[in-house]
C-alpha positions as CSV (number, residue, x, y, z in Angstrom):
1,M,-0.2,-0.4,-0.2
2,G,2.8,2.6,0.7
3,L,1.9,4.7,3.3
4,P,3.7,6.1,6.4
5,S,3.2,4.5,9.7
6,P,2.3,5.3,12.8
7,V,-1.1,5.8,10.8
8,L,-4.7,4.4,11.9
9,L,-6.9,4.0,9.1
10,V,-10.6,5.2,9.4
11,S,-12.0,5.8,5.7
12,T,-10.5,3.8,2.9
13,A,-11.6,3.5,-0.5
14,S,-8.6,2.2,-2.3
15,P,-6.0,3.8,-3.4
16,C,-7.0,6.7,-1.2
17,F,-7.4,6.9,2.5
18,V,-8.2,8.6,5.4
19,G,-6.3,8.2,8.9
20,L,-4.9,9.3,12.1
21,D,-1.3,10.1,12.0
22,Y,0.8,9.9,14.7
23,R,3.8,10.6,13.0
24,G,3.8,14.2,14.2
25,C,3.3,13.3,18.2
26,G,4.0,10.1,18.4
27,R,2.0,6.9,20.9
28,R,0.5,9.2,23.3
29,G,-0.2,12.5,21.7
30,E,-3.6,13.9,19.4
31,P,-2.8,12.9,16.1
32,G,-3.6,15.0,13.1
33,V,-5.9,14.0,10.4
34,T,-4.5,13.7,7.2
35,W,-5.6,11.8,3.8
36,F,-3.5,10.0,1.7
37,D,-3.4,9.2,-2.1
38,A,-1.4,5.4,-2.6
39,E,-1.0,5.7,-6.4
40,F,0.3,8.8,-6.9
41,R,1.9,9.3,-3.2
42,T,0.5,12.3,-1.6
43,E,-0.9,13.2,1.3
44,L,-3.0,16.6,2.3
45,P,-3.4,17.6,6.4
46,L,-7.2,17.4,7.1
47,A,-7.1,18.6,10.7
48,P,-4.4,19.3,13.2
49,D,-6.5,16.5,15.7
50,F,-9.5,14.5,15.6
51,R,-11.6,16.9,17.2
52,T,-11.6,20.0,14.6
53,F,-11.7,17.4,12.0
54,V,-15.4,16.3,13.5
55,E,-16.5,20.2,14.3
56,G,-15.3,20.6,10.2
57,L,-18.1,18.5,8.6
58,T,-20.9,19.5,7.1
59,P,-23.9,17.7,6.5
60,S,-24.4,15.9,3.4
61,A,-28.1,18.0,2.8
62,A,-25.6,20.8,3.3
63,F,-24.8,20.0,-0.5
64,E,-28.2,18.5,-2.0
65,D,-29.5,21.0,-5.4
66,T,-32.8,23.5,-4.4
67,P,-34.9,24.4,-6.8
């Protein structure tokens, strides 16, 4: 797969993954949330911690087309 370690995957849609990224904080720290594309070997930080990630989520209804 080619993903970095230590990362705990929370969403998978191969070759793209979202994971709790412990690389910057170690085992006992609070991980950031990162999006990974294993095919293109790219990554994008989504949030500095899980709480910020969850608070930034938008309900799917916000994306529905309205007449």
